[in-house]
N, C-alpha and C positions, 0 to 999 in steps of 0.2 A: 642689477639682476637681469637687466634686459640684454646686456652685451653677451654674456655666456649663452643666453637662449638663442640669440641671433646666430652666434657661431655654431651651436649644436645643429640648428636647422639648416645652415650652409653645408655642414659635414654630411648630414643625412641626405640633403638633395644631391651633393656631388657623388656620394656612394651610389645612390639609386641611378644616377646618370651613367655611371661607369658599368653597372650591372646590366643596364638596358643596352649599352653600347656593345658589351661583350657578347650578350645573348644575340643581338642583331647580327654580328659579324661572324658568329661560329658557323662552321660548315655543318649542313644537315647530315645526320648519321644514317647508315643503312639499317633498315628494320631487321631486328633479330628474328622475328617471325617469317620474314621473306626468306632469310638465309636457311632457317630449318625447314621450310616448305620446299625449297629447292633440293636439299639433301634427301628429304623424305621421298619426293617424287621420283628422284633418281633410283633409289633403292626399290621402290614399289614397282617400277617398270622392269626391273632386271633380277630380282631375287629368285632362287630356284623353288620357291614354294608357292607361286602364284595361283596354283589350282586349289589351294587350301585356304581357310579362314586364317587371316593374319592380322597381327598388331604390329605397327612400326613406331618406334619411339626414338626421337632424336633428343640427345642430351642438350639441356639448355645451356646457352652461352653465359658466361659471367656477365652480370649487368653492367660491370665497369668497361666491358669491351666496346669500343667505339671505332667504327669503320665508316669511312666516307660513303655517302649515298651514291649507289651505282646508277649512272645514267642509262645503262644498257641492261641487257638480260644477264642474270646470274647464271653461271656454268657450274655444274657439279662433275666430279671427277674422282677416280680412284688412283692411288700411286701405281707406278709401274709394277706388274706382276701380281697386284693384290686381287683377291677374289672375295665375292660377297659371301659372308657367313652369317652365324647368328649375330655376332657383333662386329661391325665393320667401321673403320674410320673413313669418312667421306670428305673430300675436299670440296669447297665452294670458292669460286674466284669471280672477280670482277676485272675485265680486261679493258673496259671502256673508261673514258674520263682521264683526268690529269693524274690521279692517284690510284693506279691498279692495286688490287690486294688479293690475298687468299687466305682462307682459314680452314681449319679441319674440325669435324664434329664426330663423335662416336654415334652410330645409329644401330639400334638393336631391333632384330625381327624375331617375332614369335609366330609360329605356324601350328595350328591346332588341327588334330585329326584323332579319330578313334583308334585306340591301340588295345592289344590283348594284354590283360594282366591275370596273374594267378588268383584264381577264387579261393584257393586254399594252399597250404604247402604241398609241393610236388617232389616226390622222391626221385633220385636218379634211375633212369631206365624206364620210366612211366610212359606208356603211349598216351600222348596228350590228346584229349578229346573235348568237345564243347562243354562238357560238365565240368572241366578243370579250369575253364577261363571265363572271364567276363570282359565286357568292353568299357574303356574309360577314355574321356577326351583329355590329351595331353598336348603340351607343347613339344613337338617332335624335334625341333632345333636343339633342344637341350639333351636329347637322347644320343650321346656320343657312340653308343654301340648299336644303334640302329633299332628297328623293331620289325616284328612279323605282321604282315597284313591279313593273313588268314591261316587257317589250319589245313587247308586243301593243297597248299604248294607242295609239289614233289612227292605226292602220296601220303602226306601227314608227317607228324614229328614225334620223335621220342626224346625226353629230357636227358641231357648229357650230364647234369649236375643237380644238386638240390636247388629248388626254386622257392623262394620265400613267398608267402601270401602277400598279394598286392604288388609284387614285382612285375615290371613290364617285361614280356617275353621278348628276348633278343635272339638273333641268329647264332650268337656264340653259346647260348643256353641249351640248344637242341641239336639234334642230328636227324637226318631224314629217316623216316621209318622204313624198314625192309618190306618190300612187297613181294619178293621171292625168298623162299626158304631153302636152306640147305637140304638136299635129297628130293626136292620138288622136280616133278617131270615138267619140262619147259619146251616150247617151240623155238628152234634155232633157225634164224633167217641169215642168209648171206646174200649180199648184193654186189659182190666183187665181180666186176666185169659186166657184160651186157645180159647175163643170165642170172635170175634170182633162184636161189636154191633154199628149200625148207627141209628140215629134218627134226627129229625128236631127240631130246637130250636130258640130261640130269644136272641140276644146279649143284655145284660143289661148294657154294658159299651163299650165305644170305646176301641179298642185294637190295638196295634202294633204287628208285627210279633215277636213271641216268648214271648210275655207278658201274664200274667195270667188275666183273666177277668172272670165276673160273667155271666152266661147264664141261660135261663129257658127252661126246656124241655117242648115242646108243648103238648105232649101226657099226662105226669103226672102232669105238672104245677109246678114240683120241681125246686128249685134254685140250680144250680150246678156251679163248677168252673173248668176252663180248660185253656189250652195254646193255643193261635192263631197259627194255622199251615199254613193258607193261607188266601186269602181274603174272603173266605167263609167256612172255616173250623176251627173247634175248638176241640182239643184232650182233653177228659176228663180224670181225675185221676182214 
């Protein structure tokens, strides 16, 4: 009975020595956390939402991924022509040492800002007021159609379509409200040349701030075209 026991002990000892020898000779692996931190820092310094509250998430590497430890500084990069978006693939590489390598990681950026949402259903053609909206903190990187920053832009807004309760107000849902009405008396200003000329006219169309409308000069009766500059002024070409 003593001989099998001795053989078993010898085999166990041999196996242990082999494992110890393998572990001792294996090259050290690069830290996954260091690779992720390099990708995250690269995006954090360059993404377009740096003025907002953000959250940056780097997708974890497969635990089986083994890369040789980099004796120098890791470098992050983007592929040629790539731009930083909500989800961006970032490359991380090691150019130092005997075994250079590179790897790619998906990085997601979330950027949070207060946006306007419909407090209740809004019918088409409604002049949108503060009573129609509330403010909610949202990840604006996921808003593919953009969002409105205020109701004061361009003199206010009118709904272009039906807007559901709780929907984020986007530029394609609205049109700029008219601040000049058809038939309204307006001041016509012309800065063509060294002399500025002002005259009275009549608006022949409704007009939002910055929009071109037709007007009629009350003195000459001529029909002219100009740009709405305020609620009672049109700049002629």
